[in-house]
C-alpha positions as CSV (number, residue, x, y, z in Angstrom):
1,X,23.9,114.1,133.8
2,X,23.4,117.8,133.7
3,X,20.5,119.0,131.6
4,X,21.3,121.4,128.8
5,X,19.6,124.8,128.7
6,X,17.8,124.3,125.4
7,X,17.9,120.5,125.2
8,X,14.5,120.2,123.4
9,X,15.6,122.3,120.5
10,X,19.0,120.6,120.4
11,X,17.3,117.2,120.3
12,X,15.2,118.4,117.3
13,X,18.3,119.7,115.6
14,X,20.1,116.4,116.3
15,X,17.3,114.4,114.8
16,X,17.3,116.5,111.6
17,X,21.1,116.4,111.3
18,X,21.3,112.7,112.2
19,X,18.7,111.8,109.6
20,X,20.6,113.8,107.0
21,X,23.9,112.2,108.1
22,X,22.5,108.7,107.9
23,X,20.8,109.2,104.5
24,X,24.0,110.8,103.0
25,X,26.0,107.8,104.2
26,X,23.4,105.6,102.4
27,X,22.8,103.4,105.5
28,X,19.2,104.3,106.3
29,X,16.1,105.8,104.9
30,X,13.7,107.1,107.5
31,X,10.0,106.7,107.1
32,X,7.4,109.3,108.1
33,X,5.9,106.7,110.4
34,X,9.1,106.3,112.4
35,X,8.7,107.5,116.0
36,X,11.1,110.1,117.5
37,X,12.3,107.4,119.9
38,X,13.2,105.1,117.1
39,X,15.1,107.9,115.2
40,X,17.0,108.9,118.4
41,X,18.1,105.3,119.1
42,X,19.2,104.7,115.5
43,X,21.0,108.0,115.2
44,X,22.8,107.3,118.6
45,X,23.9,103.9,117.5
46,X,25.1,105.1,114.1
47,X,27.1,107.9,115.7
48,X,28.7,105.5,118.2
49,X,29.4,103.0,115.4
50,X,31.1,105.7,113.3
51,X,33.1,106.8,116.4
52,X,31.6,110.3,116.2
53,X,30.5,110.2,119.9
54,X,31.6,108.2,122.9
55,X,29.3,105.3,123.8
56,X,27.3,105.4,127.1
57,X,28.2,102.5,129.4
58,X,25.9,99.5,128.7
59,X,24.2,99.6,132.1
60,X,23.3,103.3,131.8
61,X,21.7,103.3,128.3
62,X,18.2,104.7,128.4
63,X,16.1,106.8,126.0
64,X,16.8,109.9,128.1
65,X,20.6,109.3,128.1
66,X,20.7,108.7,124.3
67,X,18.6,111.9,123.8
68,X,21.0,113.8,126.0
69,X,24.1,112.5,124.2
70,X,22.9,113.4,120.7
71,X,21.8,116.8,122.0
72,X,25.4,117.4,123.1
73,X,26.5,116.3,119.6
74,X,24.1,118.7,117.9
75,X,25.3,121.6,120.1
76,X,28.8,121.2,118.7
77,X,27.7,121.3,115.0
């Protein structure tokens, strides 16, 4: 997995866009107390469910790989 140049900023953008995407679909309402890790996991699973992104193989799923995957998604928005 190759690290993106500005991955931190892309992860922040992915969380914002992912929250907006989920709330517009009406499937989730994020709380201010939700941690970034919870948001990342939910956004990743929602995007995979909607077939927006390819799933990571089950044995390779980690917080870092989900973070990377949604950062790639955000870079294409």
